[in-house]
C-alpha positions in Angstrom: -5.9 -16.5 -3.5 -7.4 -16.6 -7.0 -6.2 -13.0 -7.8 -2.6 -13.8 -6.9 -0.1 -15.0 -9.4 0.7 -18.6 -8.4 4.3 -18.7 -9.6 5.2 -15.3 -8.3 3.2 -14.2 -5.2 2.0 -17.6 -3.9 5.3 -19.5 -4.4 7.3 -16.7 -2.8 4.8 -16.5 0.2 5.1 -20.3 0.7 8.9 -20.1 0.6 9.0 -17.1 3.0 6.5 -18.4 5.6 7.4 -22.0 5.4 4.1 -23.5 6.7 3.6 -27.1 7.8 0.1 -27.0 6.2 -1.8 -24.8 3.8 -5.5 -24.5 4.6 -7.9 -23.4 1.9 -10.4 -21.0 3.4 -13.6 -19.4 2.1 -14.6 -17.7 -0.1 -12.0 -19.0 -2.7 -11.1 -22.4 -1.1 -11.6 -24.2 -4.4 -8.9 -22.1 -6.1 -6.3 -23.0 -3.4 -6.7 -26.8 -3.5 -6.4 -27.0 -7.3 -3.2 -28.3 -9.2 -1.8 -24.8 -9.9 -1.1 -24.5 -6.2 -0.5 -28.1 -5.3 2.1 -28.5 -8.1 4.4 -25.8 -6.7 4.8 -27.3 -3.2 5.1 -30.5 -1.3 3.4 -29.0 1.7 -0.1 -30.5 2.3 -2.9 -28.2 0.9 -6.1 -29.0 2.7 -9.7 -27.9 2.3 -11.5 -29.0 5.6 -14.9 -28.6 4.0 -14.3 -31.3 1.4 -12.8 -34.3 3.3 -11.2 -35.4 6.6 -7.5 -35.5 7.0 -5.0 -35.6 9.9 -1.5 -34.1 10.0 1.1 -34.3 12.8 3.9 -31.7 13.0 7.0 -33.9 13.6 8.4 -33.7 17.1 6.1 -30.9 18.2 3.3 -33.0 19.8 0.8 -31.0 17.7 -1.9 -32.7 15.6 -4.2 -31.1 13.1 -7.5 -32.8 12.5 -9.3 -31.3 9.5 -13.0 -32.3 9.0 -16.1 -31.1 7.2 -18.1 -31.8 10.4 -17.2 -33.4 13.8 -19.1 -36.6 13.0 -16.3 -37.5 10.6 -14.0 -37.9 13.6 -12.9 -41.1 15.2 -13.9 -41.7 18.9 -10.8 -40.0 20.3 -7.7 -38.2 19.1 -5.6 -41.3 20.0 -7.7 -43.3 17.5 -6.5 -41.1 14.6 -3.5 -43.3 13.5 -5.7 -46.4 13.2 -8.3 -44.3 11.3 -5.7 -43.2 8.8 -3.8 -46.4 8.5 -0.8 -45.0 10.4 1.4 -46.9 12.8 1.7 -44.7 15.9 2.5 -41.6 13.9 0.7 -39.4 16.5 2.4 -40.8 19.6 3.2 -38.2 22.2 0.2 -36.0 21.4 0.2 -32.9 23.5 -2.5 -30.8 21.7 -4.9 -31.2 18.9 -6.3 -28.4 16.7 -9.7 -29.5 15.3 -10.2 -27.5 12.1 -13.5 -27.2 10.3 -15.7 -24.6 8.5 -18.7 -25.2 10.8 -18.7 -21.9 12.9 -19.4 -18.4 11.8 -19.9 -15.1 13.7 -22.9 -13.0 12.9 -23.9 -9.6 14.3 -27.3 -8.5 15.3 -27.1 -4.7 14.8 -30.4 -4.1 16.6 -29.5 -5.8 19.8 -25.7 -5.1 19.4 -25.0 -8.8 20.0 -22.8 -11.3 18.2 -23.9 -14.9 17.7 -21.8 -18.0 17.1 -23.7 -19.6 14.3 -23.5 -23.4 14.0 -22.3 -24.0 17.5 -25.2 -26.2 18.6 -25.0 -28.5 15.7 -21.3 -28.6 16.0 -21.3 -29.7 19.6 -24.1 -32.2 19.1 -22.0 -34.0 16.5 -18.8 -33.9 18.5 -17.7 -37.3 19.9 -17.3 -37.5 23.7 -13.6 -38.2 23.3 -13.0 -34.7 21.8 -14.3 -32.6 24.7 -11.1 -32.2 26.8 -10.4 -28.4 26.7 -6.8 -29.0 27.8 -6.2 -31.1 24.8 -8.5 -29.7 22.0 -8.8 -26.3 20.5 -11.7 -25.9 18.1 -10.7 -23.8 15.0 -13.1 -22.6 12.3 -12.1 -21.2 8.9 -15.5 -19.4 9.0 -14.3 -17.1 11.8 -11.7 -14.4 11.2 -8.3 -15.4 12.5 -8.3 -12.8 15.3 -11.4 -14.3 16.9 -10.9 -16.2 20.1 -13.4 -17.2 22.8 -14.2 -19.8 25.4 -17.7 -21.2 24.8 -19.2 -22.6 27.9 -22.1 -25.0 28.4 -23.5 -26.4 31.6 -20.9 -29.1 31.7 -17.9 -28.2 29.4 -15.8 -25.4 28.1 -14.6 -25.2 24.5 -11.6 -23.0 23.4 -12.6 -21.6 20.0 -10.3 -19.8 17.6 -10.8 -18.4 14.1 -8.6 -19.3 11.1 -10.2 -17.4 8.3 -9.7 -14.0 6.6 -11.6 -10.8 7.4 -15.1 -10.9 6.0 -17.9 -8.4 5.5 -20.1 -10.4 7.9 -18.0 -9.3 10.9 -17.1 -5.8 9.9 -16.4 -3.5 7.0 -16.5 -4.9 3.5 -13.1 -6.4 2.4 -11.7 -5.7 -1.1 -11.0 -9.1 -2.6 -7.9 -7.7 -4.2 -6.5 -6.8 -0.8 -7.4 -9.9 1.1 -4.4 -10.8 3.3 -2.6 -14.1 3.7 -2.9 -15.3 7.2 -0.3 -17.3 9.2 -1.2 -19.1 12.4 1.6 -20.3 14.6 0.1 -23.0 16.9 1.8 -24.5 19.9 1.8 -27.6 22.0 0.3 -25.6 25.0 -2.8 -24.6 23.0 -1.6 -21.1 22.2 -2.1 -19.6 18.8 -0.3 -16.5 17.4 -1.9 -14.8 14.4 0.1 -12.8 11.7 -1.3 -11.3 8.6 0.8 -10.8 5.5 0.1 -8.3 2.8 0.3 -10.2 -0.5 2.1 -7.3 -2.2 5.1 -8.0 0.1 5.7 -11.2 -1.9 6.8 -11.8 -5.5 8.1 -9.0 -7.7 5.7 -6.4 -6.1 7.5 -7.1 -2.8 10.5 -5.3 -4.2 11.0 -1.7 -3.3 9.3 0.7 -5.7 7.6 -2.1 -7.7 3.8 -2.0 -8.3 1.7 -4.0 -10.8 2.8 -2.1 -13.9 6.6 -2.2 -13.1 6.3 -5.9 -12.1 4.7 -6.7 -15.5 7.5 -4.8 -17.3 10.1 -6.7 -15.4 8.5 -10.0 -16.5 8.3 -8.7 -20.1 12.1 -8.3 -20.0 12.7 -11.8 -18.6 13.1 -10.9 -14.9 10.6 -13.3 -13.4 12.2 -13.6 -9.9 14.2 -11.9 -7.3 17.2 -14.1 -8.1 17.0 -13.0 -11.8 17.0 -9.3 -10.7 19.8 -9.8 -8.2 21.8 -11.5 -10.9 21.7 -8.6 -13.3 23.0 -5.0 -12.9 21.2 -1.8 -12.0 22.4 -0.5 -15.4 20.5 -3.2 -17.2 17.3 -2.6 -15.1 17.5 1.2 -15.8 16.9 0.5 -19.5 13.4 -0.7 -18.8 10.7 1.9 -19.5 9.7 3.8 -16.3 12.7 2.8 -14.2 15.7 5.1 -14.4 18.9 4.9 -12.4 17.4 5.6 -8.9 14.6 3.1 -9.2 16.8 0.4 -10.8 19.4 0.7 -8.0 16.7 0.5 -5.3 15.1 -2.6 -6.9 18.4 -4.3 -7.4 19.4 -3.8 -3.7 16.0 -5.0 -2.6 16.3 -8.1 -4.7 19.9 -8.7 -3.6 19.1 -8.5 0.1 16.5 -11.2 0.0 18.3 -13.4 -2.6 21.5 -13.4 -0.5 19.9 -13.3 2.9 22.0 -10.4 4.0 21.6 -6.7 4.8 22.6 -4.6 1.8 24.0 -1.1 2.8 23.2 2.0 0.9 25.1 5.3 0.6 25.4 7.3 3.7 24.4 6.5 7.3 26.6 5.7 10.3 25.9 3.6 13.3 26.3 4.9 16.8 29.7 4.7 18.5 30.1 2.6 21.6 28.5 -0.7 22.7 24.7 -0.5 22.4 22.2 -1.2 25.0 19.3 -3.1 23.4 15.8 -2.6 24.9 12.3 -3.6 24.3 9.3 -2.5 26.4 6.1 -4.3 27.2 3.1 -2.0 27.9 -0.6 -2.2 29.0 -1.7 -1.9 25.4 -0.8 -0.7 21.9 -1.3 2.9 23.0 -0.4 2.1 26.6 1.2 4.5 29.0 2.7 2.0 31.4 6.0 0.3 30.5 5.6 -2.5 33.0 8.6 -4.4 31.6 11.8 -2.9 30.2 13.8 -5.8 28.8 17.5 -5.0 28.4 20.2 -7.0 26.5 23.7 -6.0 27.7 26.0 -7.5 25.0 25.6 -9.5 21.8 22.7 -11.5 20.4 24.0 -14.8 21.6 26.3 -14.2 24.6 24.7 -11.0 26.0 23.3 -10.8 29.5 19.5 -10.2 29.7 18.1 -7.9 32.4 14.3 -7.7 32.9 13.2 -4.6 34.8 9.6 -5.5 35.6 6.9 -4.0 37.8 6.7 -6.0 41.0 3.7 -4.6 42.8 0.3 -3.5 41.6 0.6 0.0 43.1 4.3 0.6 42.2 4.5 1.7 38.6 8.0 3.3 38.9 10.3 1.1 41.0 11.4 -1.0 38.1 11.8 2.0 35.8 13.9 3.8 38.5 16.1 0.7 38.7 16.4 0.7 34.9 17.4 4.4 34.8 19.9 3.9 37.7 21.6 1.0 35.7 21.5 3.0 32.5 23.1 6.1 33.9 25.5 4.1 36.1 26.9 0.8 34.7 25.8 1.6 31.2 26.6 5.3 31.3 27.2 6.9 27.9 26.2 3.9 25.7 23.6 4.3 22.9 20.2 2.9 23.5 18.8 0.8 20.6 15.1 -0.2 20.1 13.2 -1.5 17.0 10.6 1.2 16.0 12.0 3.0 19.1 11.1 6.5 17.8 7.5 5.4 17.2 7.0 3.3 20.4 9.6 2.4 23.0 11.4 5.8 23.4 8.3 8.0 23.7 6.6 5.5 26.0 9.5 5.5 28.5 9.6 9.3 28.3 5.9 9.7 29.1 6.2 7.2 31.9 9.1 9.1 33.4 7.3 12.5 33.0 4.3 11.2 34.9 5.9 9.1 37.6 9.6 10.1 37.9 10.3 13.5 36.3 13.8 13.6 37.9 14.9 11.1 35.3 13.6 12.9 32.2 16.7 14.9 31.4 18.9 11.8 31.7 16.6 9.9 29.3 16.3 12.7 26.7 20.1 13.4 26.7 20.9 9.7 26.0 21.7 8.9 22.4 18.8 6.8 21.0 19.0 4.7 17.8 16.2 3.0 15.8 17.4 0.5 13.2 14.0 0.4 11.5 14.1 4.2 11.0 17.7 4.1 10.0 17.1 1.5 7.3 13.6 2.3 6.0 12.9 6.0 6.6 16.4 7.3 6.1 17.1 4.6 3.5 20.6 3.6 4.7 20.1 -0.2 4.3 17.8 -2.8 2.8 16.7 -5.7 4.9 16.5 -9.3 3.6 12.8 -9.9 4.5 9.4 -9.6 2.9 8.2 -7.2 5.7 9.9 -4.9 8.2 8.6 -6.7 11.3 11.5 -7.3 13.7 10.8 -11.1 13.8 10.7 -11.3 10.0 14.0 -9.4 9.5 15.8 -11.3 12.3 14.6 -14.7 11.1 15.9 -13.9 7.6 19.3 -13.3 9.2 19.2 -16.7 10.9 17.7 -15.9 14.3 15.2 -18.4 15.7 12.5 -17.7 18.2 12.6 -19.7 21.5 9.3 -18.6 23.0 5.9 -20.2 22.4 2.5 -18.6 21.9 3.2 -15.1 23.2 3.0 -11.7 21.5 2.6 -8.1 22.6 -1.1 -8.4 22.8 -0.9 -11.5 24.9 1.6 -9.8 27.3 -0.6 -6.7 27.6 -3.7 -8.8 28.4 -1.8 -10.8 31.1 -0.6 -7.5 32.7 -4.1 -5.9 32.6 -5.7 -9.0 34.1 -3.2 -9.0 36.9 -4.0 -5.3 37.6 -7.8 -5.8 37.4 -7.8 -8.6 39.9 -5.4 -6.8 42.3 -8.0 -6.5 45.1 -9.1 -10.1 44.9 -7.7 -12.7 47.4 -7.1 -15.1 44.5 -6.0 -12.4 42.1 -4.5 -13.5 38.7 -0.8 -14.2 38.6 0.7 -14.3 35.1 3.6 -16.6 34.2 6.1 -13.8 34.6 9.1 -16.0 33.5 7.3 -16.7 30.2 6.6 -13.0 29.6 10.1 -12.0 30.4 11.5 -14.7 28.1 9.3 -13.3 25.3 10.8 -9.9 25.8 14.3 -11.5 25.9 13.5 -13.1 22.5 12.8 -9.7 21.1 15.9 -8.0 22.3 18.1 -10.9 21.0 16.3 -10.6 17.7 17.1 -6.8 17.7 20.7 -7.5 18.5 20.9 -9.9 15.6 19.7 -7.2 13.2 22.0 -4.6 14.6 25.0 -6.9 14.3 24.0 -7.5 10.6 23.9 -3.8 10.1 27.4 -3.6 11.6 28.7 -6.4 9.3 27.1 -4.7 6.3 28.8 -1.4 7.0 32.2 -3.1 7.2 32.2 -5.4 4.2 32.4 -4.7 0.4 29.0 -5.0 -1.4 28.1 -8.5 -2.4 30.3 -10.3 0.2 28.3 -13.1 1.7 27.6 -12.9 5.4 27.5 -16.3 7.1 24.4 -17.2 9.1 25.4 -18.6 12.5 22.6 -17.7 14.7 21.0 -20.8 16.2 18.5 -21.4 19.0 16.6 -24.1 20.8 14.0 -25.6 18.5 10.6 -24.4 19.6 7.7 -26.9 19.8 5.6 -25.3 17.2 3.5 -25.9 14.1 2.5 -23.4 11.4 -0.7 -23.0 9.4 -1.1 -20.7 6.4 -4.6 -19.8 5.4 -5.0 -18.8 1.8 -8.3 -17.7 0.3 
């Protein structure tokens, strides 16, 4: 955190992420909790290593308990309101995230083992009322955010999750100037979703074509924010040393997209003819070869009909794909297929799946017009999105879309599928919550449709015309933590 400009990068990151709480994490936690940060936001900025504090996310059933050590806790989570002088502020508690800096992961290179340092002392000081694994998740800022485990003793099980940045103690050394900002989305069912943010996506350096030198030159000319850049003209920006007409135009469009919350079209580029078929595939891993779920949205982002083509039996990897291709070549014949990062992920995965298990469909798949909005906008340069990153969820959210799923991502879905397959021969084999996984995929295709519709609107309107945001969704029961170090 200390290497980031507070009024540029940090303020923009807080605005973009919109956390409920900001947690100061090692190694620079003291820089986060100081007035330069606390003065720019009303969001609580907490350093768990310094003092105990308790925070409820309104209406979500989620409680954050931040403590230096567990012996600072009251006897039970329900005692927290009395402990803090509240008056029933934590009624309806569904899950508590107990956050400290007590646990770290060390690696023994000789025995190739990892060790959870501090766990014995941590558990010894934990009050008996904080042992319920269905109610409590133990979170440590001393563990990298991707870390998750279930620590078992003779009598109890403790869900443990990291909330800190990558560190040299658990892998390769990290350049302090490239340390990411970390967002944890926590849910009332105990699930945690981790997202890392490149700090250069925020502030002036988050604009297309802007590095540290150009950002400083913009500030020297009085352009200290995206709004200021969006409010000027490319001609004025082109007068700055090192810019020129092309760079000035790109920077202005990038700033305008985020400042106005709309897709900004560029010269050239046409969208496919016909009503699109939106798809998203779930696989057995990032480099997976099995598309065990093909989620399809037939229609628009709000009113469209969702069709989940999912593998039903352990030993039948093609029945659902056969059904998808039958529908695509029948009812949806001739319509373009649209997928986010489709050229890099969905389209080739489906092709490989067909080549291996149903070669009779390969020609039909290859002859179908396929369109990737991410490639169209970023690689071909036909549009600028109003988001700090090009992740589907970030772009769709900037356009007004709201997620309705809780605690699921692609990694979670892959693990659920793989566990189902690995326990196929067991009498009590694992059964995922298929409805929940299908709903997650539906969320993605509706987000995709939201972006595509914004691209359509942008291609039909004069530059600068404001696009209304009318995408609404059911409010998810969720809280958000941002970890800055």
